[in-house]
C-alpha positions as a Python dict, from the first residue, in 0.01 Angstrom:
ca = {
    (1, 'M'): (0, 0, 0),
    (2, 'V'): (112, 328, -98),
    (3, 'F'): (65, 582, 194),
    (4, 'Q'): (131, 928, 196),
    (5, 'R'): (448, 1032, 402),
    (6, 'L'): (397, 1182, 734),
    (7, 'A'): (422, 1554, 786),
    (8, 'F'): (577, 1655, 1143),
    (9, 'L'): (490, 1998, 1095),
    (10, 'I'): (757, 2130, 1376),
    (11, 'S'): (849, 2498, 1334),
    (12, 'L'): (1214, 2632, 1389),
    (13, 'A'): (1085, 2899, 1610),
    (14, 'T'): (948, 2571, 1876),
    (15, 'L'): (1300, 2427, 1856),
    (16, 'G'): (1480, 2779, 1927),
    (17, 'L'): (1245, 2867, 2207),
    (18, 'A'): (1303, 2563, 2381),
    (19, 'A'): (1663, 2586, 2354),
    (20, 'C'): (1640, 2878, 2491),
    (21, 'G'): (1406, 2813, 2774),
    (22, 'N'): (1086, 2967, 2669),
    (23, 'N'): (802, 2743, 2745),
    (24, 'Q'): (550, 2889, 2472),
    (25, 'T'): (563, 2582, 2233),
    (26, 'E'): (347, 2519, 1949),
    (27, 'D'): (154, 2204, 1879),
    (28, 'T'): (243, 1892, 1633),
    (29, 'T'): (-25, 1753, 1441),
    (30, 'V'): (35, 1533, 1201),
    (31, 'S'): (-238, 1381, 913),
    (32, 'F'): (-319, 1070, 812),
    (33, 'P'): (-531, 1096, 496),
    (34, 'Q'): (-694, 865, 319),
    (35, 'A'): (-437, 710, 76),
    (36, 'V'): (-490, 421, -131),
    (37, 'T'): (-438, 282, -518),
    (38, 'Q'): (-691, 217, -730),
    (39, 'A'): (-611, -147, -741),
    (40, 'E'): (-644, -174, -360),
    (41, 'E'): (-961, 7, -344),
    (42, 'V'): (-1277, -174, -157),
    (43, 'S'): (-1627, -142, -94),
    (44, 'A'): (-1806, 112, 106),
    (45, 'S'): (-1990, -189, 286),
    (46, 'E'): (-1639, -393, 366),
    (47, 'K'): (-1417, -62, 481),
    (48, 'L'): (-1472, 198, 757),
    (49, 'S'): (-1478, 575, 729),
    (50, 'G'): (-1482, 878, 863),
    (51, 'S'): (-1212, 1106, 1072),
    (52, 'I'): (-1077, 1054, 1419),
    (53, 'K'): (-898, 1336, 1594),
    (54, 'I'): (-640, 1253, 1860),
    (55, 'D'): (-411, 1456, 2083),
    (56, 'G'): (-248, 1477, 2407),
    (57, 'S'): (77, 1323, 2529),
    (58, 'S'): (389, 1331, 2364),
    (59, 'T'): (469, 1007, 2549),
    (60, 'V'): (157, 870, 2398),
    (61, 'F'): (265, 982, 2026),
    (62, 'P'): (470, 711, 1943),
    (63, 'I'): (228, 473, 2047),
    (64, 'S'): (-66, 631, 1878),
    (65, 'K'): (162, 669, 1565),
    (66, 'V'): (223, 314, 1516),
    (67, 'M'): (-89, 222, 1603),
    (68, 'T'): (-272, 457, 1300),
    (69, 'E'): (-10, 373, 1059),
    (70, 'A'): (-99, -24, 1104),
    (71, 'F'): (-528, 11, 1151),
    (72, 'L'): (-487, 215, 820),
    (73, 'K'): (-355, -88, 589),
    (74, 'S'): (-672, -271, 620),
    (75, 'N'): (-897, 85, 712),
    (76, 'P'): (-761, 283, 453),
    (77, 'G'): (-1084, 486, 410),
    (78, 'V'): (-1009, 615, 791),
    (79, 'Q'): (-868, 993, 844),
    (80, 'F'): (-704, 1079, 1127),
    (81, 'A'): (-552, 1397, 1276),
    (82, 'V'): (-281, 1302, 1572),
    (83, 'G'): (-143, 1643, 1774),
    (84, 'V'): (54, 1619, 2047),
    (85, 'S'): (7, 1924, 2314),
    (86, 'G'): (113, 1715, 2656),
    (87, 'T'): (-109, 1572, 2901),
    (88, 'G'): (-251, 1891, 2992),
    (89, 'G'): (-317, 2065, 2696),
    (90, 'G'): (-493, 1763, 2563),
    (91, 'F'): (-754, 1738, 2804),
    (92, 'K'): (-828, 2070, 2776),
    (93, 'K'): (-871, 2008, 2433),
    (94, 'F'): (-1012, 1699, 2480),
    (95, 'C'): (-1253, 1827, 2777),
    (96, 'A'): (-1358, 2126, 2494),
    (97, 'N'): (-1540, 1855, 2274),
    (98, 'E'): (-1225, 1895, 2026),
    (99, 'T'): (-1120, 1597, 2007),
    (100, 'D'): (-1258, 1186, 2074),
    (101, 'I'): (-944, 1062, 2200),
    (102, 'S'): (-681, 1225, 2394),
    (103, 'G'): (-357, 1033, 2496),
    (104, 'A'): (-222, 1125, 2885),
    (105, 'S'): (82, 978, 3058),
    (106, 'R'): (-108, 1013, 3399),
    (107, 'P'): (-459, 911, 3472),
    (108, 'I'): (-678, 1278, 3440),
    (109, 'N'): (-734, 1480, 3743),
    (110, 'T'): (-1028, 1666, 3957),
    (111, 'E'): (-940, 1981, 3716),
    (112, 'E'): (-1009, 1832, 3409),
    (113, 'M'): (-1252, 1626, 3518),
    (114, 'Q'): (-1434, 1887, 3617),
    (115, 'L'): (-1405, 2079, 3267),
    (116, 'C'): (-1543, 1779, 3111),
    (117, 'K'): (-1847, 1801, 3319),
    (118, 'Q'): (-1884, 2113, 3224),
    (119, 'N'): (-1915, 2016, 2878),
    (120, 'N'): (-2075, 1752, 2925),
    (121, 'V'): (-1787, 1510, 2825),
    (122, 'E'): (-1807, 1174, 2947),
    (123, 'F'): (-1497, 961, 2900),
    (124, 'V'): (-1406, 613, 2917),
    (125, 'E'): (-1005, 596, 3071),
    (126, 'L'): (-837, 258, 2931),
    (127, 'P'): (-469, 229, 3022),
    (128, 'I'): (-270, 69, 2730),
    (129, 'A'): (109, 33, 2857),
    (130, 'F'): (359, 109, 3099),
    (131, 'D'): (649, 322, 2960),
    (132, 'G'): (984, 416, 3198),
    (133, 'L'): (1140, 755, 3208),
    (134, 'A'): (1496, 797, 3065),
    (135, 'V'): (1744, 1037, 3258),
    (136, 'V'): (2023, 1112, 2973),
    (137, 'V'): (2302, 1324, 2935),
    (138, 'N'): (2485, 1438, 2621),
    (139, 'S'): (2703, 1126, 2426),
    (140, 'Q'): (3063, 1367, 2571),
    (141, 'N'): (2969, 1310, 2923),
    (142, 'N'): (3208, 1088, 3088),
    (143, 'F'): (3131, 1094, 3419),
    (144, 'A'): (2694, 1057, 3491),
    (145, 'S'): (2653, 733, 3488),
    (146, 'C'): (2457, 683, 3731),
    (147, 'L'): (2267, 946, 3973),
    (148, 'K'): (2082, 895, 4335),
    (149, 'L'): (1691, 957, 4342),
    (150, 'G'): (1840, 1233, 4611),
    (151, 'E'): (2070, 1357, 4328),
    (152, 'L'): (1822, 1412, 4072),
    (153, 'K'): (1622, 1570, 4358),
    (154, 'K'): (1894, 1818, 4415),
    (155, 'M'): (1925, 1899, 4064),
    (156, 'W'): (1511, 1979, 3957),
    (157, 'E'): (1384, 2129, 4343),
    (158, 'P'): (1256, 2435, 4357),
    (159, 'A'): (1535, 2546, 4572),
    (160, 'A'): (1747, 2464, 4365),
    (161, 'Q'): (1677, 2769, 4148),
    (162, 'G'): (1975, 2966, 4076),
    (163, 'K'): (2187, 2792, 4359),
    (164, 'V'): (2254, 2453, 4164),
    (165, 'T'): (2377, 2550, 3875),
    (166, 'N'): (2726, 2279, 3850),
    (167, 'W'): (2777, 1962, 3788),
    (168, 'N'): (3026, 1982, 4091),
    (169, 'Q'): (2703, 2083, 4340),
    (170, 'V'): (2545, 1795, 4271),
    (171, 'R'): (2843, 1535, 4323),
    (172, 'S'): (3161, 1671, 4458),
    (173, 'D'): (3382, 1478, 4245),
    (174, 'F'): (3167, 1578, 3965),
    (175, 'P'): (3422, 1804, 3728),
    (176, 'N'): (3355, 2230, 3794),
    (177, 'Q'): (3119, 2227, 3442),
    (178, 'P'): (2778, 2447, 3400),
    (179, 'L'): (2461, 2218, 3433),
    (180, 'S'): (2200, 2299, 3193),
    (181, 'L'): (1851, 2093, 3216),
    (182, 'Y'): (1619, 2043, 2943),
    (183, 'G'): (1269, 1880, 3043),
    (184, 'P'): (877, 1879, 2931),
    (185, 'D'): (681, 2209, 2976),
    (186, 'T'): (388, 2219, 3256),
    (187, 'E'): (154, 2071, 3042),
    (188, 'S'): (278, 1753, 3015),
    (189, 'G'): (149, 1472, 3209),
    (190, 'T'): (572, 1361, 3207),
    (191, 'Y'): (670, 1707, 3383),
    (192, 'D'): (379, 1623, 3651),
    (193, 'Y'): (499, 1226, 3711),
    (194, 'F'): (874, 1316, 3739),
    (195, 'T'): (819, 1585, 3998),
    (196, 'L'): (594, 1338, 4226),
    (197, 'A'): (822, 1077, 4164),
    (198, 'V'): (1189, 1296, 4238),
    (199, 'V'): (1058, 1625, 4411),
    (200, 'G'): (755, 1501, 4624),
    (201, 'E'): (543, 1702, 4459),
    (202, 'E'): (391, 1738, 4154),
    (203, 'G'): (411, 2007, 3980),
    (204, 'K'): (678, 2126, 4179),
    (205, 'S'): (1041, 2251, 3959),
    (206, 'R'): (1263, 2514, 3956),
    (207, 'S'): (1154, 2683, 3617),
    (208, 'D'): (1521, 2803, 3528),
    (209, 'Y'): (1541, 2515, 3278),
    (210, 'S'): (1499, 2490, 2894),
    (211, 'P'): (1153, 2378, 2826),
    (212, 'S'): (968, 2228, 2561),
    (213, 'K'): (641, 2107, 2493),
    (214, 'T'): (810, 1884, 2184),
    (215, 'D'): (1039, 1535, 2353),
    (216, 'T'): (1233, 1586, 1982),
    (217, 'A'): (1316, 1926, 2068),
    (218, 'L'): (1479, 1806, 2399),
    (219, 'V'): (1671, 1602, 2260),
    (220, 'E'): (1829, 1812, 1972),
    (221, 'G'): (1908, 2071, 2310),
    (222, 'I'): (2095, 1772, 2509),
    (223, 'A'): (2278, 1628, 2205),
    (224, 'A'): (2399, 1976, 2148),
    (225, 'N'): (2537, 2087, 2493),
    (226, 'P'): (2819, 1882, 2653),
    (227, 'N'): (2659, 1965, 2996),
    (228, 'G'): (2304, 1906, 2935),
    (229, 'L'): (2103, 1682, 3166),
    (230, 'G'): (1695, 1621, 3095),
    (231, 'Y'): (1491, 1342, 3087),
    (232, 'F'): (1145, 1238, 2856),
    (233, 'G'): (1017, 881, 2772),
    (234, 'Y'): (1193, 589, 2714),
    (235, 'A'): (1049, 582, 2349),
    (236, 'Y'): (1245, 901, 2251),
    (237, 'Y'): (1563, 809, 2397),
    (238, 'L'): (1519, 436, 2185),
    (239, 'A'): (1486, 650, 1936),
    (240, 'N'): (1786, 918, 1947),
    (241, 'R'): (2002, 620, 2148),
    (242, 'D'): (2323, 786, 1908),
    (243, 'K'): (2258, 1093, 2039),
    (244, 'L'): (2240, 1040, 2398),
    (245, 'K'): (2362, 805, 2711),
    (246, 'L'): (2128, 680, 2913),
    (247, 'V'): (2160, 756, 3276),
    (248, 'A'): (2115, 486, 3556),
    (249, 'V'): (1885, 567, 3834),
    (250, 'D'): (1959, 460, 4219),
    (251, 'S'): (1580, 492, 4401),
    (252, 'G'): (1769, 287, 4726),
    (253, 'S'): (1833, -69, 4574),
    (254, 'G'): (2057, 42, 4345),
    (255, 'C'): (2134, 132, 3977),
    (256, 'S'): (1906, 64, 3749),
    (257, 'Q'): (1797, 193, 3331),
    (258, 'P'): (1467, 166, 3183),
    (259, 'S'): (1456, -128, 2969),
    (260, 'P'): (1143, -325, 2876),
    (261, 'Q'): (1221, -607, 3158),
    (262, 'T'): (1250, -325, 3467),
    (263, 'I'): (947, -112, 3375),
    (264, 'A'): (757, -450, 3395),
    (265, 'D'): (899, -589, 3673),
    (266, 'S'): (867, -275, 3907),
    (267, 'R'): (1304, -249, 3902),
    (268, 'Y'): (1293, 63, 3780),
    (269, 'Q'): (1026, 266, 3997),
    (270, 'P'): (957, 471, 4071),
    (271, 'L'): (991, 609, 3741),
    (272, 'A'): (769, 392, 3567),
    (273, 'R'): (422, 447, 3518),
    (274, 'P'): (116, 353, 3286),
    (275, 'V'): (-15, 578, 3011),
    (276, 'F'): (-334, 605, 2880),
    (277, 'I'): (-633, 685, 2604),
    (278, 'Y'): (-902, 861, 2657),
    (279, 'V'): (-1197, 819, 2431),
    (280, 'K'): (-1493, 1041, 2458),
    (281, 'K'): (-1831, 811, 2486),
    (282, 'S'): (-1992, 958, 2257),
    (283, 'A'): (-1736, 939, 1988),
    (284, 'A'): (-1664, 518, 2078),
    (285, 'E'): (-2044, 541, 1979),
    (286, 'R'): (-1916, 572, 1571),
    (287, 'P'): (-1778, 252, 1442),
    (288, 'E'): (-1445, 421, 1319),
    (289, 'V'): (-1358, 533, 1645),
    (290, 'K'): (-1497, 221, 1884),
    (291, 'A'): (-1300, -23, 1623),
    (292, 'F'): (-1013, 154, 1612),
    (293, 'S'): (-1000, 157, 2023),
    (294, 'N'): (-1029, -196, 2038),
    (295, 'F'): (-746, -216, 1746),
    (296, 'Y'): (-539, -9, 2024),
    (297, 'L'): (-617, -261, 2305),
    (298, 'S'): (-614, -613, 2111),
    (299, 'P'): (-339, -828, 2270),
    (300, 'E'): (-275, -923, 1905),
    (301, 'N'): (-98, -564, 1864),
    (302, 'A'): (125, -583, 2121),
    (303, 'N'): (446, -585, 1928),
    (304, 'L'): (360, -252, 1829),
    (305, 'I'): (380, -82, 2173),
    (306, 'L'): (723, -324, 2219),
    (307, 'Q'): (855, -156, 1877),
    (308, 'V'): (895, 196, 2021),
    (309, 'G'): (1021, 91, 2347),
    (310, 'D'): (741, 64, 2622),
    (311, 'V'): (583, -214, 2737),
    (312, 'P'): (317, -358, 2682),
    (313, 'L'): (-1, -424, 2948),
    (314, 'P'): (-90, -768, 2988),
    (315, 'S'): (-338, -918, 2802),
    (316, 'I'): (-616, -980, 3087),
    (317, 'A'): (-526, -587, 3153),
    (318, 'L'): (-595, -504, 2785),
    (319, 'Q'): (-906, -716, 2791),
    (320, 'A'): (-1024, -592, 3092),
    (321, 'A'): (-1002, -200, 2900),
    (322, 'S'): (-1192, -333, 2633),
    (323, 'G'): (-1475, -467, 2818),
    (324, 'R'): (-1527, -112, 2962),
    (325, 'L'): (-1459, 53, 2645),
    (326, 'N'): (-1775, -180, 2449),
    (327, 'R'): (-1972, -142, 2728),
    (328, 'G'): (-1941, 257, 2774),
    (329, 'E'): (-1801, 258, 3139),
    (330, 'T'): (-1707, 534, 3226),
    (331, 'G'): (-1516, 777, 3475),
    (332, 'T'): (-1120, 701, 3612),
    (333, 'K'): (-1002, 419, 3844),
    (334, 'F'): (-782, 674, 4036),
    (335, 'G'): (-1008, 912, 4193),
    (336, 'G'): (-879, 1282, 4010),
    (337, 'R'): (-554, 1258, 4158),
    (338, 'G'): (-365, 1305, 3850),
    (339, 'S'): (-15, 1122, 3893),
    (340, 'V'): (7, 833, 4099),
    (341, 'I'): (340, 644, 4183),
    (342, 'G'): (376, 274, 4227),
    (343, 'V'): (82, 126, 4029),
    (344, 'K'): (140, -205, 3962),
    (345, 'Q'): (-2, -420, 3610),
    (346, 'E'): (-295, -583, 3791),
    (347, 'A'): (-432, -279, 3932),
    (348, 'L'): (-545, -195, 3594),
    (349, 'N'): (-741, -523, 3498),
}
């Protein structure tokens, strides 16, 4: 099948703003229009049509991308628009009735639930995978191979702002070199989770770092700065491992790097967490949305999640999620708390 090449609309201004620390970044949207050769056309009665709008987490975006591409192979009549505006930004659009599906790297919070309620948006919460947060440095960094959780806190806590500015302030035997930090902006669910896991309070971080809405901009910033350190979803490290160095994290039980194994067996806690899609209940009544959502949850497609570096949920958890979708079971299992540390796979069944 001949598919139109994806157009990633990331402006140069976005990269420039990320590099200088301005958090006013633009959305990234990828369109997946119908693309099918005449020889491959089939009757409309046999194939789905319609359009699906997806937005939200940059961590979930690579999964949605591969799922969309795979779904289009047998459903070329469906059109997709997939945006990236962060978990928080995605929920704002979703709860304003602007999208059908929202990717999220943390559960929905009380404020977002209230916005959905105001706009009569009911949602089905669907866990899809487990992800690890990768802490990375520039490939030239030859000293930061493992960092203690407390050292990460020392870098990122609000009290560090304007004070912890050199690597040797993190650990005395590190070189006297500037410390340059890169991370997601405040609309990101990854930002929310990281601050809770590392600093101890969601949304509390020093603000004198280089933020970006796009993880690709963070990758480029750290890759260009020998003193850089940042964090984002493990999939983005895997896609750029030739440019970056992965740092192990010691949370009290020795140094551990994210991998499918350490994420799945909880060795990489507290920096491993479930990720989700939220499907608008009214949208799920449309055949194309329901079919795509069930395709997303099919154990047969778990290999697509592995391709991007995340860990598929066990079949029992995916089947439970599919059951909630098909029953139209709305609401959240997490009480509107937002980020939750230490969630095990069995809790998602």
